[in-house]
N, C-alpha and C positions, 0 to 999 in steps of 0.2 A: 694649538688651534682648535677650537671646538666647532662641530659642523652639526646641523639640524638635519637629521635623516629624512624628515617630512617635508622639506622645501625643495624646490628645484632650483636650480642654478641660474637660469637664464632670466626669469622673471621675479625671483623672490615671494612668489605665492605658493601656498600649500598646494601638495598634488592631489588630484582627485583620488577617491577611493577606487579599487579595483572592481570590474564589474564580472570578470570571469577567471576564475584560476583553474588550472588543471585538476582534475579529480585525485591526481596522485600526490597533489601538493599538500601538505601537513603543516599547518601554521604552528610555529612555535610561539606560545603565548607569551606576549610581553617582549619579544624581541624584533618584531617585522616593522617596517616602516607603513605610511599610510598607502603606498600604491601596492602593497600585499594584504591590505585589509579587506576582506570580500564584503562588498554593499549589495544586498538584494533588493531589487525594485518590483514590487508587486502591484498590480493594479486590480480595480473591479468596479466596472462601468465608467471608467475614465481614459480617454485617448491619450496616450503620451507617443510622440514621435522620438526619434533618435536625439534631437536637439533637446528636448525635454529631459531624457534620460540622462545626457551628458552633462545638463545642467544641474541636476539633483546630484550627481557624483561629484562634480566639481565644487557644489556648495558644502557637501559632506566634508570633502577635503579641507575647504577653507575654515568651517567652524570646528571640526573633531579631529583633525589632523594633528593637533598637538598631543591628543591623547591616544593616538593610534597604537602605541606600543601595549596599552592596556586593554584597547578593545579587541575583541576576538571577531566579530562580526557585527555587522549593521543591517536592518531590514527596514525599508521604507515602504509603507503600504498607503497608497492613494485609494480613495473609495468615494463613490458617488453616493450620497445618503439618500437624496429625495428622488433620485432617476432624472426623467425628463420634466419635472414639475419645475425645477428652478429655485431660486432662494440659495441660503448659505448651505451648500451642499456638497462642498469637497471637504473630505476629512483626509487629514494626513496623519499617520502614526508611524512614529520612529521607535524602535526597539534597538538598544546597545546591549550587546552581551559582554559584560566585563570580565576579564580575568580573576577569577578568586573571590568575585563580589556578585551580589544579586543583580539581574538584569534591571535596565532602566527603560520604561517605557512613557513615550510623551506624545499626546496627541492635541491636534489643533483643528478646527473647522474653520472654512472661509469660503466665499462664493467663488474664488478662482484658485487655482493650481499654486501658482508661486507665492501668494500671501499665505497660503496655509503651510506651505513648506517653510518659508522664513520664519514665520511664528513658531512652528513645531522645532526646528532646528536650534532657535533661540533658546526655548525651554530645553531642549536635549543638553546644549552646552551648558546651561546652568546646573541642571541635574549632575552632570558629568563633573563639572568642578566641584559641586559640593561634596558629591562622593568621595573624590580625591582628597579634599581638604579634611574630611570626617576620618578618612584611613589614614592620613598623616598624624593626627593628634592622637593623643595617649589617653586611654580610656580613664576615667575618673575613679580613684581607689575608693571603695565603699569603706565608710567608716566603721571601725571594730568597735564596738559596743562591748562593755564589760558584762558579765553574766547577768541574768535579770534578777532583779530584788525579789528575795523570798519572802514569802508571807508566813507571818507567825500563828 
């Protein structure tokens, strides 16, 4: 029987990413489940209550939980671009630190918090999927050419 470590038993949905881990906890890259993958949420000029932070962690777990074993940590930055002027002013930037590969950074802007997060998460999931597919494919061998022709 094969079990998925990043799913809960009762609901069948993916676990949210962790909010805080003990300082002494050393994450073994590539070997931990979603609940042990730290997700840092940073805000600048945007008000987030505990429900919003819980929502962000839950959505991170749903979208990126299947890649949790490859992700070392996630940082979500919510920023108010225009200040009190209004308009399209919430920017969501998601940074994924991936084991043995370059970090993935995706950002999206929207008028409200949840649409910005949803679109940035969709982009992060796509980028992570492409990165994992690229990692699995073998590099193309360069064609070996003979020695260059000599001029007489």
